[in-house]
Structures are given as structure tokens and as C-alpha cells.
N, C-alpha and C positions, 0 to 999 in steps of 0.2 A: 504494500499500500504506499510506503513512503516515498517511493519513486514517482509517484504520480502528484506529490503534494506540491503545493506553492508555498514560498514564504508568505507570512501574513502582510508583510509591506507590498510585495509583488500583487497580491491577490486583491488587497485593499485597492490599489492603482486600476486594476482591471474592473472591479466592481463598480468604482467611481466612474470609470469611463461609460460602463454599460448603463449606469443609473444617471447619466447626465441630462441637463435640460435638452429636450427634442426628443429622448428615447422613452417619455413617460406619457405618451399621446394617449394611450388606452386607458390610463389611469385617469388622466385629465377628462377623458370623454364622458366619465360617470360620475363627476362631481357636481352635477347639476346642470351642465351645459346642454344644449340641444344636441342630439345626436341623430344626423340625418340617416344613418344605416341602421338604426335601432329596429331589430325585430319585433313587430307588435304582438306576436304570439308569446313572448317570453313571460309576460307577467301571468298568464293564464297556464303556462306549461308546468307538469310536476318536473322539479329540477332536483336531481339527486347527485351529492358528491360522495361517491362511495368511499372515501377516506378523509376526513377532515375534523375539525374541531372549531367551535366558537371561540375558544380561548387559546392560550400559549400550544404550540405544538412543536415537535422536534427539538425541545429545549430541555434542560434538566429542571426538575421540580415543576412540571408542567401541571400538575394536580395539587390542589390545596387552597390556593388564594380565591376568594370569589370573583367571579366574572365582573369585569368593570363596566361602567356606564357606555364607555367607548365601544367595548366588545359587543355589549348588546345592542347598541346603535348599527354597527356594522351588521349583525345578524339581520336586523330587521330591514336594513336598506339592501341586503344582498339578492333577494329574489330566490334564494335557495329553498327548498322545501324541505329536505331532510339530509343528514349526513350520517356516515357509519362513524362514530366516535369511538376511540380505542379506551377500553376500560380496564385492559389485563395488564399485570405485570409480566416480566420477562424472566425466563429460567426455569430448572426444574428443581424447585426447592420451595419449602413451605413459606419462605418469606414472599415469594411471587404470589401465591395463594392469598395470603394476608394482605399485600399490596393490592391485589385485584378487588378485594371485599372494601377496602379503603376507598378506591377509585369509584366504585359503583355506589357507595354511600355518598360521596362528593357530588356525583352527578344528580342523585336522587335529591339531594339538597337544592342544588342548583334549578332544577325541574320545579320544584316545590316553591323557591323562593322568586322566580320568574316565570310564573305560569301564563303570564300575559305574552311571554316571547317564546318560551320553550315548551315542548311538549314529549312525552316518551312514545316511541313507535315500536310496536310489537306485531304489527299486522298491516296489510294493505288498508284497511279501513282506517286503521290510525294514521297512515300516511296521507290518505285523502282528507281526513279530519284535519291534519296540520295544515295542508294547503287551504282549506276552506277557511281557518281561522287566522291565516297569515302567521302562523308561528314555525318555528324551526323544529323539525322533528329529530329527536337523538335515537338512533339505532345503536344500541349497544354491542359493540364487537370486540373480539379477542385477536391479537397479533401473536399468539403462541399457545400451545396446549401443554407446555411443560408444567405448568401450575395444576394440571390435573394429577399428577403424580401416580400415573397408573391406576386411577380410580374413576371408571366410567361414570359411577352415579353421581360424580361432581357436574358432569354435562346436565344432568336433570336438575341439580341445584341451580345452575346457572342460568338454564332455560326459565325456571320459574321466577328468577330475578330479573328476566328481561332480555337477556344475551339471545340475539338472533343471527350473528354473523361470527364465524370461528375460523381463523386461519390455522391451518395444521401445524406449521412449523414457522419459527423466525429464520434467521440467516444460517444458525447453525444446526446440529443435530439435537434432536429430543427422542423422548420415548415413542413418540408417533413416526417419524421418518427423518429424512435428511433435508437441510436446508439449503439454499442456493450457494453458500460458501463452502459447503462439504465436498472435497474433491472426490471422495468415495462415491458419491450419488447412488447411495444404496436403496432409495426407494422407501416405500411405507414398511413399517414393522408389522408384527401380528397385532399387536395392540392397536398400531394405527389403522388397520383394518377394521376392528372393532369400534374404534372411533368414528371413522366414516360411516359404519352401518348404524350406530347409534345416533348420530346427528340426523341421518336420513329419517329415521323413525320419529325423532323429536320435531323435525321440521326446522333445523338450523342451517342456514347457508353456509357450505363449506368454502372457504377462501384459500387460494393457492398463491398468493402473490409472491411471498419470500420463500417457496419451497423450491427445491432442487428439480431437476428437470425430470428425473424418474418418478420422485414422489408426485409430480405435478401430473404426469401423464398416467400413472397407476390410479390416483384418486378421480380423475376424471372418468375412467373406465369403470372403476368398482362403484361409484356412486350411482344410485337408483334415480337419482333427480339430478338436473343440471347444477354445476358449480359455478363459482367465479373467480376471476383474478381481478380484484378489486383496484389494485394500484400497481401499476407495472409499465414497461417501456417494450418495444420491439427490437430484437437483436438484428434483424434485418437492416435497420437504420442505423443503430449504435450497439455495438458489442459490449455487454456489461453484465456482471453476475446477477443484477436485479431484474434484468429483462428476460424476456421470453422468445423462444424461436418459433418460427411460423409453424412447426409440426404441433407445438402446443396449442397456439391460436386457433389453428384448425380443429383439433381435436375437441378444444373447449366449444367452439361453435357448433360443431356437428352434433354435440350431445347437448345444445341448448343453452349454454352458458354465455357469460358476458365478460368481456375484458374491458378493464377501467385504465385509462392512460393517466399517468401522474405527472406532476409538475416539480421534478427534481432534477438534479445536476447529473442524472444519469441518462440523458437524452441526446447529448452531443459530444465531441471529442474534447474540446477545451473551452474555458471561459464560462461566464454566466448563461445558462440556458436562454434562449429567446423564445418568443411566441412562434416564430417560424419552425424551430426545432420540434415544439410540442405538437404543431399541426402536422408535421411529417408523420409522427408516429400514430396520430389519429387517422390520418388518411392512409397509411399503410394498413392499420388495424382493419379499416372497412374494406379495404380491398382483398384482406385474407379471410376475415371473418364474416364479411356481410353486414349490411345495415341493421340488423336485429340483434347484434351482439357485440356493440361497442357502446362504452360510457365513459365517465370520467370519474376518477379517484385521485384528487389532486395532492394528497399527501401534504396538505398545508392548513394553516388556520385560516378563517373566514377574515380575520383581523390582519391587515397588511404587514409585513415584516419591515421593519426600518433597518436598513444595513448600515447602521453607524458603527462607531469604534467598540461601543459596549457589545453590540450584537456579535462582531466578529471576534471579540475576546471570549464571549460565551461559546459561540460556535466551535472554536478551536479546542476550547476545553472540553466540550461536550464531545466533540469527534475523536479527541485523543483518548478519552475514556473508553468509548466504544471501541476503539482499535484495541486498547489494553485488554479488553473483556473478550476479544476475539470475535465480535458480532458487527464490526464496522466494515461496512462495504467501500470499495474505491470511490474516491472523490466526495467523501462526506465533509471534508474541510471547506467545500464552497457553498456560497449561498443556497438555501434550500427553498427556492422559489424560482418561477419563470417570470423575466422581465417583461412587462406588459400585462401580465395576468396576475400580479400581486396587488389586487384591490379587491374589495367586497363583491363587486358584480362582474367578476372573471368569467362566470358561467354566461352572462349576456354577451361578453365580448366574444368568447367561442362560438356563440350562435351567429352574431353578426359576421364574423370572419369566415365560417362555413358557408353561410349564404353567399358572401361574397365570391367564394371559390366555386360556386355553381351548384353546391347541395341543396336538395329541396327541402322545405319546411318540414316535411315528413320525416327525413333523415335526421335533421337537426333536432326535433323534438325526442326522437329516439335516442339519440346520443345524450342529450342533457338530462335524461332521466327515464324516458319511456321504456327502455330495454331493461334497467334495472328493477322499474316497477313491476314490469312483466315476470322477471325473475323471481322477485320476492314473492309474487302471488304464487307461482308454481311450487316454491319450496315451503313457504309458511302458511299459505292458504289464504282465504280473505280475512 
């Protein structure tokens, strides 16, 4: 990983250039100015970000402090109907289980304290109610199953607590299977196959975003219902351990699943990722998977990231710690957002640009949330 890292000083210069005046036009478009390209269907569409948060994300101590008024304002202005919000801890130890319970309790309090802005989503009916009431639906999701500690009954416990999306592995290996950084690429374990079957029975959506290639392929084939890759990219555009090959994309789509494209620094070869890099991945996924199987999973906060010195210092410390733990992927020391999409109404920007590139309103509405809504209905029920 060290051979791809930039010095903080060099990277700060690159970031400053990328975020200089004149490159923030898409943010300025959505600060109250009239946007002549604005899609009139955006406000009526079901808009789903398949991995996001209304508060801090991809930073240490992201859970604990109450959501600020500014964060709640960003939520209300975003036009996003629902997000898959990570409530799980990481790792195969009891501390991860305890951490997950703390995270769930935190979000329960936030939903209760801000019932006019937030609501919990456990079904498609809840999703539709969130849209009708102009609130942000929170779908509780996991990014690791290590916290199960070999106990299938914990899936029942978490289902009853409202968890509806579970990623089988993080970047490393756990009792379920191999993550995307494991060179052995061993696939699902026997316990992992039991986890897949139990999730199918409960109606929990299987997420394969951080899984290794073999784990991904085996889970797609084993699952009796469609599965998801909520936040990833396309190796055909840029090769990275966090991205998926066309083989996985096709297999996912053939079984009815949905592939979400993220807004991370794993989209391009060097420098802060731009809107054009993100769109290349979306367009490639549409070519490979078809219009019914592509969505968005930004892996960002709805609240814009301010890439100042304090952020960069925190980012480097965060990435250093992840590298020390063996869970850091290449290029995590770079800004964790896409220039041009670092604002609350980023999903509207995506709609506008896709329409400008000749995609129909039908396709745009599917990509912005219609495909994930359909998938949720097939897995969760009404």
C-alpha cells in the first residue's frame, strides 16, 4: 500500500487544485440558483443511496455525537428517500458485537429525537411512507458478519432490531468467507453457506460489496433470492481490490441483483476522483448489467466533506490505523468523495448528467432508486 501513497503536502496541493474555484460548478448549481437542466421528476422519484449516512462517515468516532442542525438541514434538502446506514462494528470478537448494539441504540435515539426528519425503514411500505412524509428513511445495514461469532441465532436478533442489509465480509477474512484483500480467495465457508440460507429465510438482503471474487460468485449462485453489491466500482474501468469484474456484474444481474456504484478514490488511476470518473463506472455497469440492475451507493455522508487541513490530518490518521489493522485498501489516504458530487443534492446532479448524456427518464429513475426499491421488495416483501 505504501508505494501508492502521496505525501500529505503533495496531496494537499492536488486537492486544492481539484477543488479550486471553477471546479465546484455542480455544487453551486444546487445552492438556490435556478438550474436549467434540472430534471422535473427528481422530487417525485424514490431516491436511494445504498450506502450513506446523514452524519459523519469514513472517519473515526462517526457514532456518538448527536446529528447537528446543519446535518439535518442537508438531509432535508437532499431529496434522498432512504440510505443504507452502517450500524455494525468490524471484526470477529465480542467487542464488535457490543459496538454494534451501541450503534443501533444511537440511531434509535436519533430517529426518536428527529422524527420529523428521520424514520426507520424495514419494508417497502416504510420506504414509501418515508417518501410521502418527506423524511429520510434509515435502513440498518452491516458491513461485516464477524460479530456473529459463529452464532446464526444472532441474525434473528438483529433482524428483530431492524437490520435488513448484511454484507458477508469486510476486506479481510472472517468466519463466513474471504474479503477482497485476501489473496487466498477461498470463498464461502460452511458457516458462510448457513448464513446465506438463514438470511434468505429471514428476508435480509445479502450485500457482497467488500467480498472476494470467489465469495461474491458463490453467494450469488447459492442465494435463493437476488443479492446486492451496494457500493463498488468496475475493474474494467479501473483495477482495484474494491472493484468487481464483469463476470461478477453479469452473474449478479442474471440472478436479479443490483450493483451500486460508489463515490470513492477507487474509480481512477490518480488524483481526486471527478464526476466524469464516476459516470464512466455507471455507464459501464449499465452496459454490462442492463438498466434494471444498476444503482448508487455513494459510501459518503449526505453532509458535504470540507477538505481542509483538519480533515486531511484526520484522514491520514484514519487510513494509517486501517492499514495497521490490515483492513485498509489502496488509496484510502486520498479524499473520500468525488469532486462535483460532494453536496447534498448529488443524486439530482447524477440524474441531470445522465439525462444530458442521452439516457431516458425511465433509466435515470431506475438508477436513482427504482432498482433498489424493486430488489428490496423481492427480498423483504411489501
